[in-house]
C-alpha positions as CSV (number, residue, x, y, z in Angstrom):
1,M,0.0,0.0,0.0
2,A,1.3,3.5,-0.9
3,R,2.6,5.6,2.0
4,N,1.0,9.0,2.6
5,R,3.4,11.7,1.4
6,V,3.9,14.7,3.8
7,L,5.7,18.0,3.1
8,I,7.1,19.9,6.1
9,I,7.7,23.7,5.5
10,D,9.6,25.0,8.5
11,D,12.9,26.9,8.9
12,D,13.8,25.2,12.2
13,R,16.1,22.5,10.9
14,N,16.3,20.7,14.3
15,S,12.6,20.5,14.6
16,V,12.2,19.4,11.0
17,R,14.8,16.6,11.5
18,F,13.0,15.4,14.6
19,L,9.6,15.4,12.8
20,Q,11.0,13.6,9.8
21,L,12.4,10.8,11.9
22,E,9.2,10.4,13.9
23,L,7.0,10.5,10.8
24,E,9.1,8.1,8.8
25,H,9.1,5.7,11.8
26,E,5.3,5.9,11.6
27,G,5.4,4.9,7.9
28,Y,5.0,8.4,6.2
29,S,7.1,9.5,3.3
30,V,8.5,12.9,4.2
31,E,9.8,15.8,2.2
32,K,11.0,19.1,3.6
33,E,11.6,22.8,2.7
34,Y,13.0,25.6,4.9
35,D,11.7,28.5,2.9
36,G,8.1,29.7,2.4
37,L,8.5,30.4,-1.3
38,R,10.2,27.2,-2.1
39,G,7.8,25.3,0.0
40,L,4.8,26.8,-1.9
41,Q,6.4,25.8,-5.2
42,R,6.9,22.2,-4.0
43,A,3.4,22.0,-2.5
44,T,1.7,23.1,-5.8
45,Q,3.9,21.4,-8.3
46,E,4.1,18.0,-6.6
47,K,1.5,15.6,-5.1
48,F,1.4,15.5,-1.3
49,D,-1.3,14.0,1.0
50,L,-0.7,16.5,3.8
51,V,1.4,19.7,4.5
52,L,2.8,20.7,7.9
53,L,3.3,24.5,7.7
54,D,5.1,26.9,10.1
55,I,4.0,30.6,10.1
56,M,7.3,32.4,10.6
57,L,9.2,31.6,7.5
58,P,11.8,33.3,5.3
59,G,10.9,34.1,1.7
60,L,7.1,34.0,2.3
61,D,5.4,33.7,5.6
62,G,3.2,30.8,6.4
63,M,-0.1,32.7,6.2
64,E,0.8,33.8,2.6
65,V,1.8,30.3,1.7
66,L,-1.6,29.0,3.0
67,Q,-3.6,31.7,1.2
68,K,-1.9,31.0,-2.2
69,F,-1.9,27.2,-1.7
70,R,-5.7,27.2,-1.0
71,R,-6.3,28.8,-4.4
72,V,-5.2,25.6,-6.2
73,S,-5.4,22.7,-3.7
74,D,-7.6,21.2,-1.0
75,T,-4.7,19.1,0.4
76,P,-4.9,19.1,4.2
77,V,-2.7,21.7,6.0
78,I,-1.8,21.6,9.6
79,M,-0.2,24.8,11.0
80,L,2.7,24.2,13.4
81,T,3.8,27.4,15.1
82,A,5.1,29.0,18.3
83,R,2.3,31.6,18.0
84,D,-0.3,30.7,20.6
85,A,-2.6,33.8,20.4
86,V,-6.2,33.0,19.7
87,S,-6.2,35.6,16.9
88,D,-3.4,33.7,15.1
89,K,-5.3,30.5,15.4
90,V,-8.5,32.1,14.1
91,L,-6.5,33.7,11.2
92,G,-5.0,30.3,10.2
93,L,-8.2,28.3,10.4
94,D,-10.2,31.0,8.6
95,G,-7.4,31.0,6.0
96,G,-8.0,27.4,5.2
97,A,-5.9,25.4,7.6
98,D,-7.4,22.1,8.6
99,D,-5.8,22.3,12.1
100,Y,-3.5,24.5,14.2
101,L,-1.0,23.1,16.7
102,T,1.1,25.2,19.0
103,K,4.8,24.4,19.6
104,P,5.9,22.6,21.7
105,F,3.6,19.7,21.2
106,A,3.5,16.0,21.9
107,I,4.3,13.9,18.8
108,E,1.3,11.6,19.7
109,E,-1.0,14.6,19.4
110,L,0.4,15.6,16.0
111,L,0.0,12.0,14.7
112,A,-3.6,11.9,15.9
113,R,-4.4,15.2,14.2
114,M,-2.7,14.1,11.0
115,R,-4.7,10.9,11.0
116,A,-7.9,12.9,11.5
117,A,-7.0,15.3,8.7
118,L,-6.2,12.5,6.3
119,K,-9.3,10.6,7.1
120,K,-11.5,13.7,6.7
121,N,-9.9,14.2,3.3
122,G,-10.2,10.6,2.2
123,T,-6.4,9.9,2.1
124,A,-6.0,7.8,5.3
125,E,-3.7,4.7,4.9
126,G,-2.7,5.6,1.3
127,G,-6.3,5.8,-0.1
128,R,-7.2,8.1,-2.9
129,R,-9.1,11.3,-2.2
130,N,-12.7,11.3,-3.2
131,V,-12.7,15.1,-3.8
132,L,-10.2,16.7,-6.1
133,Q,-9.9,20.5,-6.3
134,I,-7.8,22.8,-8.5
135,G,-8.6,26.4,-8.2
136,L,-12.4,26.7,-8.5
137,L,-12.8,23.4,-10.2
138,T,-14.0,20.5,-8.1
139,V,-14.7,16.8,-8.8
140,D,-16.2,14.3,-6.4
141,R,-15.5,10.7,-7.2
142,S,-18.0,9.4,-4.7
143,T,-20.9,11.1,-6.4
144,R,-19.2,11.5,-9.8
145,E,-20.1,15.2,-9.9
146,A,-18.0,18.1,-11.2
147,G,-18.4,21.8,-10.8
148,Y,-16.7,25.1,-11.3
149,D,-17.3,27.9,-8.8
150,G,-20.5,26.2,-7.7
151,Q,-21.8,25.7,-11.2
152,P,-22.4,22.0,-12.2
153,I,-20.6,20.5,-15.2
154,Q,-22.2,17.7,-16.9
155,L,-19.7,15.0,-18.0
156,T,-19.9,11.6,-19.5
157,K,-18.2,8.7,-17.7
158,R,-15.2,8.9,-19.9
159,E,-14.9,12.7,-19.7
160,F,-15.1,12.4,-15.9
161,D,-12.5,9.7,-15.7
162,L,-10.1,11.7,-18.0
163,L,-10.5,14.9,-16.0
164,C,-9.9,13.0,-12.7
165,Y,-6.7,11.5,-14.1
166,L,-5.4,14.8,-15.3
167,M,-6.3,16.5,-12.0
168,E,-4.7,13.7,-9.9
169,N,-1.5,14.1,-12.0
170,H,-1.5,17.9,-12.2
171,D,1.7,19.5,-13.2
172,I,2.8,16.3,-14.9
173,V,2.7,15.9,-18.7
174,C,0.5,12.9,-19.5
175,S,1.2,11.3,-22.8
176,R,-1.6,10.1,-25.1
177,D,-0.5,6.5,-24.7
178,K,-0.5,6.9,-20.9
179,L,-4.0,8.4,-21.0
180,M,-5.2,5.5,-23.2
181,E,-3.8,3.0,-20.8
182,K,-5.1,4.6,-17.6
183,V,-8.5,6.0,-18.7
184,W,-9.5,3.7,-21.5
185,E,-7.5,0.7,-20.1
186,Y,-6.0,0.0,-23.5
187,D,-2.3,-1.0,-23.7
188,F,-1.9,1.0,-26.9
189,S,0.9,2.7,-28.8
190,G,0.2,4.2,-32.1
191,E,-1.9,6.7,-34.0
192,T,-5.3,7.6,-32.6
193,N,-7.1,10.9,-32.1
194,L,-9.4,9.5,-29.4
195,V,-7.7,11.3,-26.5
196,D,-7.6,14.5,-28.5
197,V,-11.3,14.3,-29.2
198,Y,-12.1,13.9,-25.5
199,I,-9.7,16.7,-24.5
200,R,-11.7,18.9,-26.9
201,Y,-14.9,17.8,-25.2
202,L,-13.5,18.8,-21.8
203,R,-12.2,22.1,-23.1
204,N,-15.6,23.0,-24.5
205,K,-17.3,22.2,-21.2
206,I,-14.7,23.8,-18.9
207,D,-12.0,26.0,-20.5
208,Y,-14.2,27.8,-23.0
209,R,-17.3,27.9,-20.9
210,F,-15.6,29.4,-17.9
211,H,-12.9,31.4,-19.8
212,I,-10.0,29.7,-18.2
213,E,-6.9,27.8,-19.4
214,L,-7.1,24.5,-17.6
215,I,-5.7,21.9,-20.0
216,H,-2.5,22.7,-21.8
217,T,-1.2,20.9,-24.9
218,I,2.5,19.9,-24.9
219,R,2.9,19.5,-28.6
220,G,4.1,16.1,-29.7
221,V,3.9,14.7,-26.1
222,G,0.5,15.0,-24.5
223,Y,-1.5,17.2,-22.0
224,I,-1.1,18.8,-18.6
225,I,-3.0,20.8,-16.1
226,K,-0.7,23.5,-14.7
227,T,-2.0,24.5,-11.2
228,Y,0.5,27.3,-10.9
229,E,-1.1,29.0,-14.0
230,I,-4.7,28.9,-12.8
């Protein structure tokens, strides 16, 4: 079973090292960044199941990172900070944090809150999230519903599956052969415009309807959803 992937964004290297050892011991896959700007780039360009975010960071403070990250992702975020004022907690939670833990804290409490956040988001024990969100676009696998800024989008089964795969692999170029294999379940290598036809269907229903650039063509390779351009 796949391990849940966690990104720690904190400039306290000793604290980060301790957390990394504890989380890896518990079976998590851990990445780390010590700068707010670099942390935001990693969080938006790679796939993580949960982000542990400090507030006082160089480059970009944690509240700004949270605000920008929430525009493109619903990945759970737990704030870890020495700031214990109620106003700071309210600001973080209102800004989109799933939880707020004040340093110093017991590792057992952090682990419990992480499990709760992952379970709430449908990623506990390596499972896939039921709800995917990029910017204002949301899809719910459990109900097979899609919407943009609260407006429903009617998709066929194949359109829905294709959109889910692209969103799940955002910021990664997906070749036509890979899409045929994963969405149509064909082990295929050759000439076909089937993927292109369905990409056009999605663009008509999403990009052109809502005046956004969601699906980008990488000529001669395939397609990609770039979250950092939405």
